[in-house]
N, C-alpha and C positions, 0 to 999 in steps of 0.2 A: 452521431457521437456514441461512444461506448464508455460505460463506467466499468472499470476493472477494480475488483475488490480482492484483497489478499488478507487472510486472517492467520495469525501466527500464535502458536502456543510455545512458550519458552521452556528450555531445559531448566533444571533446578538451580543452576549456578549463575544465571543471568543477574547482573547487578543494575542498580539505578543508573550508574555511570555508563554501562553498556547501552541502555535504552536511550539515554541522552545523546550519546555519540552516534548511535544509529539514526535517531531522529534528525540530528543536524546534518548528517551525510545524505539522508534521503531528501531533505529539503534543498540542499545544495545541488544534488543531482537533478532534481525536478526543475530547478531554475535554469538548467543548462540544456534541457531536452526540448526541442521544438515540437515534438509530437505530443507533448503533454499540454492540455488546455487548462485543466484545473487539477489540484493535487492537495491531498490532506493525509496525514498519518499521525499516529500517536497511540498511547496506551488505551486499551479498551476502558470505557467509563464504568463498566460493570453495573449498569443500571438493572439489567436482567441477567440471570445465570448464563454463563458461557464458558467454554474452555479457551476462548481466544484471549490472549494477553495483549495483542497489538494488532492494529488494523492499518492497512494502506488502501486509499481510494484514489485512483488515477483516472481522470476523464481524458480520453483521446478522440481524435477525429473519426477514425475508422479502423478496420482490421489491420491495415498496413501500419498505421500509427501505433497500434498495440504491439505488433511484432517488432517495430523499430525500438519501442521503449524496452520491451523484455529482453531484446538481444543486444542492446547498446552496451558498449564497454564500461560506461559509468555505472549502469545498473548491475552489471556482472561484478564490478569491483566492490560495490556495496554488499552484494551477496557473499562474496569471498571474504571480505573483511569482517562482517558482522553475522549475517544470517546463517551461514554454514554451521557455526559453533553454537549459536543461540537457539536455533529452532529444533523443537521436539516434534512438532506437527505443523503443517501448513494446509490451508484450503483456499481455493481461488474460484471466482465466478465473474462473469461479465453480464451486464445488463444494457439494453438499448437506452439511449437518452434522446430527447427529453423524456421524462417520466410521464405516464398517463395521469392526468389530474382526475382524482376521484371526487373531489369537492373543492369549491373555491375557498381560498383563505378568508377567514372572517375576522 
């Protein structure tokens, strides 16, 4: 499994309604894509300082699943409808899953 993370910094004119609409469309998209095993997205909680306003986390089976997700017409439609005009900066990274356990949960 691969965890794909995308962090977005918004332009100055993004509204709460924009974020709500984007979030709804991303969840609807994720529900329709077989390549996605787990999915979460939403505004950055802001617990620590960050330039990211919004985060997407998508767990996919493998590299082919990641490519299928990123190139899928539904994903591209969300990008065109929302992200093109909302995004000032974007950063993405991928991590292998499952994660290495550094200590047992207590």
